[in-house]
C-alpha positions as semicolon CSV with decimal commas, in nm:
position;residue;x (nm);y (nm);z (nm)
1;M;0,004;-0,016;-0,007
2;K;0,146;0,310;-0,096
3;N;0,045;0,627;0,074
4;H;0,054;0,953;0,003
5;S;0,230;1,276;0,182
6;P;0,073;1,539;0,371
7;Q;0,005;1,760;0,087
8;D;-0,154;1,536;-0,184
9;H;-0,485;1,536;0,038
10;A;-0,675;1,845;0,067
11;P;-0,763;2,150;-0,229
12;E;-0,508;2,429;-0,160
13;D;-0,889;2,659;-0,076
14;R;-0,905;2,456;0,234
15;P;-0,808;2,617;0,580
16;P;-0,735;2,413;0,792
17;C;-0,921;2,285;1,089
18;F;-0,805;2,393;1,446
19;V;-0,911;2,373;1,833
20;K;-0,863;2,741;1,983
21;F;-0,825;2,832;2,369
22;R;-0,756;3,094;2,639
23;V;-0,406;3,150;2,723
24;A;-0,378;3,261;3,142
25;D;0,015;3,214;3,087
26;L;0,265;3,310;2,864
27;E;0,545;3,032;2,976
28;R;0,372;2,730;3,005
29;F;0,229;2,880;2,623
30;K;0,568;2,800;2,523
31;L;0,601;2,469;2,700
32;L;0,279;2,381;2,551
33;A;0,442;2,516;2,190
34;Q;0,730;2,285;2,235
35;A;0,519;2,003;2,313
36;F;0,303;2,004;1,997
37;E;0,662;2,079;1,770
38;I;0,767;1,753;1,904
39;L;0,488;1,568;1,877
40;K;0,429;1,751;1,516
41;Q;0,844;1,636;1,396
42;E;0,771;1,325;1,482
43;K;0,464;1,267;1,357
44;L;0,597;1,383;1,020
45;K;0,912;1,151;1,057
46;Y;0,696;0,813;1,109
47;F;0,478;0,974;0,825
48;A;0,774;0,955;0,623
49;E;0,846;0,607;0,788
50;I;0,576;0,453;0,681
51;S;0,548;0,647;0,346
52;A;0,841;0,519;0,201
53;S;0,777;0,115;0,232
54;E;0,512;-0,050;-0,045
55;E;0,389;-0,281;0,309
56;A;0,194;-0,212;0,631
57;P;0,371;-0,008;0,906
58;E;0,509;-0,309;1,135
59;N;0,373;-0,257;1,502
60;D;0,774;-0,247;1,623
61;S;0,788;0,084;1,400
62;Q;0,488;0,284;1,538
63;E;0,624;0,156;1,914
64;R;0,954;0,299;1,869
65;A;0,820;0,646;1,701
66;L;0,572;0,646;2,073
67;Q;0,866;0,553;2,281
68;N;1,078;0,837;2,105
69;I;0,782;1,039;2,160
70;V;0,719;0,982;2,520
71;A;1,054;1,029;2,615
72;S;1,096;1,346;2,489
73;L;0,734;1,481;2,659
74;H;0,767;1,326;2,963
75;K;1,105;1,538;2,982
76;L;0,953;1,837;2,844
77;F;0,636;1,815;3,074
78;D;0,635;2,019;3,466
79;E;0,429;1,783;3,693
80;Q;0,157;2,051;3,687
81;A;0,085;1,906;3,379
82;L;0,160;1,564;3,381
83;A;-0,090;1,591;3,666
84;H;-0,325;1,592;3,458
85;F;-0,350;1,231;3,320
86;W;-0,405;0,898;3,472
87;W;-0,093;0,712;3,550
88;P;-0,258;0,388;3,729
89;S;-0,109;0,074;3,844
90;Q;-0,144;-0,249;3,707
91;Q;-0,362;-0,315;3,993
92;E;-0,579;-0,017;3,908
93;V;-0,575;-0,101;3,586
94;E;-0,752;-0,506;3,633
95;D;-1,005;-0,312;3,857
96;Y;-1,065;-0,056;3,649
97;W;-1,142;-0,308;3,360
98;R;-1,305;-0,569;3,587
99;R;-1,592;-0,290;3,717
100;W;-1,621;-0,184;3,312
101;F;-1,724;-0,570;3,175
102;A;-1,903;-0,574;3,564
103;T;-2,138;-0,231;3,438
104;P;-2,406;-0,285;3,226
105;L;-2,331;-0,188;2,897
106;P;-2,570;0,140;2,840
107;Q;-2,434;0,245;3,144
108;R;-2,070;0,194;3,060
109;F;-2,022;0,560;2,900
110;T;-2,225;0,774;3,188
111;N;-2,069;0,571;3,521
112;P;-1,917;0,882;3,653
113;S;-1,688;0,544;3,860
114;L;-1,537;0,459;3,501
115;K;-1,431;0,811;3,382
116;T;-1,089;0,908;3,446
117;S;-0,812;1,109;3,223
118;W;-0,631;1,032;2,953
119;A;-0,328;0,834;3,000
120;F;-0,040;1,021;2,917
121;E;0,089;0,767;2,639
122;S;-0,263;0,712;2,505
123;M;-0,299;1,048;2,404
124;I;0,068;1,068;2,222
125;R;-0,026;0,682;2,035
126;C;-0,399;0,874;1,927
127;F;-0,166;1,203;1,785
128;L;0,050;0,931;1,556
129;D;-0,245;0,743;1,457
130;G;-0,447;1,077;1,384
131;E;-0,545;1,057;1,030
132;Y;-0,396;1,475;0,999
133;E;-0,120;1,670;0,933
134;L;-0,016;1,918;1,270
135;I;0,072;2,244;1,143
136;S;0,062;2,526;1,420
137;C;0,068;2,573;1,765
138;R;0,023;2,986;1,775
139;L;-0,106;3,253;1,962
140;L;-0,378;3,485;1,813
141;T;-0,424;3,725;2,026
142;S;-0,227;3,720;2,390
143;D;-0,477;3,577;2,568
144;T;-0,593;3,310;2,264
145;G;-0,431;3,010;2,140
146;V;-0,474;2,765;1,821
147;L;-0,385;2,475;1,694
148;A;-0,417;2,415;1,364
149;F;-0,418;2,062;1,225
150;D;-0,515;1,947;0,838
151;P;-0,694;1,627;0,813
152;F;-0,638;1,363;0,546
153;S;-0,976;1,200;0,541
154;F;-1,325;1,204;0,749
155;P;-1,294;1,037;1,005
156;Y;-0,946;1,108;1,079
157;G;-0,965;1,074;1,462
158;G;-1,059;1,346;1,648
159;T;-0,959;1,631;1,860
160;D;-0,981;1,437;2,166
161;C;-0,619;1,398;2,204
162;M;-0,528;1,790;2,149
163;K;-0,798;1,918;2,337
164;A;-0,620;1,671;2,620
165;L;-0,280;1,827;2,554
166;I;-0,396;2,190;2,575
167;E;-0,590;2,139;2,893
168;A;-0,279;1,930;3,053
169;F;-0,084;2,321;3,048
170;D;-0,433;2,457;3,204
171;F;-0,605;2,615;2,937
172;Q;-0,964;2,617;2,837
173;V;-1,048;2,497;2,481
174;I;-1,322;2,788;2,385
175;G;-1,429;2,638;2,026
176;E;-1,271;2,433;1,713
177;D;-1,327;2,359;1,390
178;N;-1,312;2,005;1,335
179;G;-1,388;1,981;0,973
180;T;-1,797;2,057;1,007
181;G;-1,806;2,426;1,081
182;Y;-1,731;2,586;1,409
183;T;-1,837;2,498;1,716
184;A;-1,789;2,720;2,074
185;C;-1,690;2,506;2,291
186;I;-1,802;2,748;2,627
């Protein structure tokens, strides 16, 4: 299977999609922008690697890419940002799945005891797996930022991981254009 380059997927006149957020601290925004750049560059490297291959990507190449990103971002994120994520022990994971499967199907997604924060590695994996190109993370004004991306297709994986990244730096998501038009979040 031959993959296309990120530039091959969308008409020139279509603007990228975005997640818009309130910025309360410019130093924390700089950390977010650095994390975004790491994700962007690593995703491009991974995409180039799998695009060069005629065969389906091997799981070990994705795992290597994932572990490189996890290591880089873990060093960058401060304790405050890392505190936004779920860091379960093996026992907590087992207890969670036991409760998940013991809960009747209709209540699984609404039961508050089954709600967890994102796991750090899961957020990063979603960025890596998402079918979009990361464009930029920048300030629109002194208190408003935007994370822009360009989907390769629809569905592309959604914006939840992007929102989790933004919220890890204590910023409030205020709206998004996920490809279907702008929606305010507050």
